[in-house]
N, C-alpha and C positions, 0 to 999 in steps of 0.2 A: 774870346768866345769858342772853341774850336771849330773844323770846318764842316763837322758831321751837324754838328745843331747849325751853324748856320745855312743849309740846306731845308732845312726842316719849314715850307711854309705854315704861318700862322694860323691861314684859312682852311688848311688841311685839318681834320680834329680824326682823334685815333678812336678804333672803334672801341665804342663803349663795350664795358663786360657783358650787357643783357646779348649782345649780340654776339658775342665771341662762343658766351654760354648755351646759349640758341645753336649756332654752328656745330660745336662741339657737338651736342647731343642729336644733329642731324647726319652728322659722320658716324659718330655710335653706330646709328639707326643703321645703317647702310652697310656697314660694317659687318653688323652682325644680323641681317637679313642673307648676304654674301655669304656667310658662313654658315648657315642652317640650310639654303641653297644647296651648298656643296655639299656639304656632309648627308643629307635625304637624296642625293645624286651619287655619292659613291657608293651607300649602302644598299640603294636598289644595284647601282653597277656589279657589285657583292655576289650577289644575289637572294638578297629579302628585298620581293615585290612588295612589302606591308611596311616596313621599318614605326617602331612606334613613336609616337614622341619624344618621349625619356629619350630612347637610344641616338635621335638628330636630337637631341638640346645636348649630351654626352659627349660626343660626337664635333658639335657645331662648338665645345667649352664655353656653352652659354645655359643659362637658367632655364627650366620649363618655362614656366610664366615669358620669358625675352619670348620663347617658339611660339604660344600660344598668340602672342601678342601682336606679333608677325600674321601670325596666318590663324585667323579667328576661326579658320577650320581648313581642312586638307583638299582643299581641295585648290586655292592658293598655290599649295604645294604642287598635286596634279601638272595643273596647269603651266607649272615650270619644266615637269618632267614631261610634258607632251613637246613644251617646246623643242626639245632633242633630241627626240624621233622627227620632231617636219620639220629640224633645219638640215640632218640626215638626210632623208628622204628627198627632199625640195632639193637637195645638188645633184637628185639624179637628173630632174626636169632640165634644170642649163647643162649638163655634162654632154656635150654633142657623142650621135654614136659611131662609131669605128666603120660599122657593114656597113655597104654598098648596095645589097636586095636589102628590099621589106624582109624576105625571109630569114636571113642572117642577123639584121635589127632587133625581130622579134626573140630568134633565138638567145641575141645577148641580153636582153633582159633579166634573165635566169640568173646570170653573173651579174647584173649591175646590181639588182637586187641582192641577191645572195651575199652581194660583199655590203649590201648597208645591211642585209637585216644580220647577220653576222656584230655587226657595229653596237645597232641600238635593240638587240634579242634582249637583255634583261630591262631596260625601259619598256618591253614591246610589252612583255609578260607581264609586268609590272601593272603594266594603261591594260590589259585582258583584263587579270583582276578584278580591276576598283571601274572599269567602263560603266558595268549596269550601274551602280548608284554613282557616278560622277557627271553632270551633265556637258561640263570640258572636255573631259575625256571620250565621251560616244559621240558631241560635235566632232571635236578635235580628226576622231577615226571616222568616221564618215566621209567627211572631208577628205581626206589623205587613199578612203576606198576610193571614190570617186577619179580625182584625178588620175590618180595611177589604171582606173577603165580606160581614162578619157586618152594616156598616154599609149596603152595599147593599142588602143580603138585608131587611134595615130597612124601605127605601124602599119594595121594589116589593107590587105587588098579591098574597096567595098563592099565586093562579094561575100568575103570570111568575117568583115564587121559584122554586117548584115543575119549573118548565119546565127542566131541566138544562142543554141547549142553549142556549137562550138567555142564562140568567143565566152560563153561562160564557163567552159570547162578549160581553157586555155587562163583565163581570169582567176581561175580558183590554183592554178597549177603556180601560177604568179607571185601568191599572196602567203603571208607571212605564214598562216598556218600551213600550208604544206613544207614550206623551210623550217620550220619549228620540229615536225612531225617527223621528216626525215635524220633532224641531226640530233634531237634527244631522242625522241621515244626507238625509230628506228637505229640508231649510231652510228648515223654516215658523217664521212668527212665533207667538209664544204663542196671540194672539188667531185667526191660524189654523187656527192645532193644534189649537183648541177650536172651532171652527167645523166642523171635518172628523169629529171624532170627536162633536161631538153630532148631526151630523147622518145617521151610520149607527150612533150609539144610538137614534134616534129610529125611523128604519125599522125596527129590532128590534124596538123598543114593538110596533109594529105590526104584528110580520111574525102566521102564523098559530101558537096554542097549539100547540103537540107534543103528537102520541097518545098 
């Protein structure tokens, strides 16, 4: 008898064919789902805000029925897309500011958000296209808007944070909408878009306080 055979314990049973078959199906299912998600994100990143299921299936190299089996509706795929946006923007929350004064930090927000918007731009535009009929995207957008507003509120002196007109104006200038307008409709470079927004916010910070 060989040494290999002598090492097999008689009480240790080999996995049954049914268990191995179930494990194999689970692994194939997980692999298919990962490929579908990756395909969806790739297509959105390439500029298609609403890739059809057929195109997702082709890119993922799976059958159309497989796409619908994993995602009975597109809401699940939207959640995956939203997760990409949230991960990028939430990273800013945990990144320390470089500016030493509150004014420097407020102006720094333009650069920080601009960099994030450049990375998630395709996903954010796709999210905007579907947000009004997607509860998941609407909820995630509302959450990120509130987080962004709170970050701004914490950097401003109390008297400025309470100045509603000025606070809302600065919050607007720090939004994806403002960045997207300057970058796409007005065709500005990231550097020039940053300069424009910082100049506008700088002027608002010097404006008289609201009575």
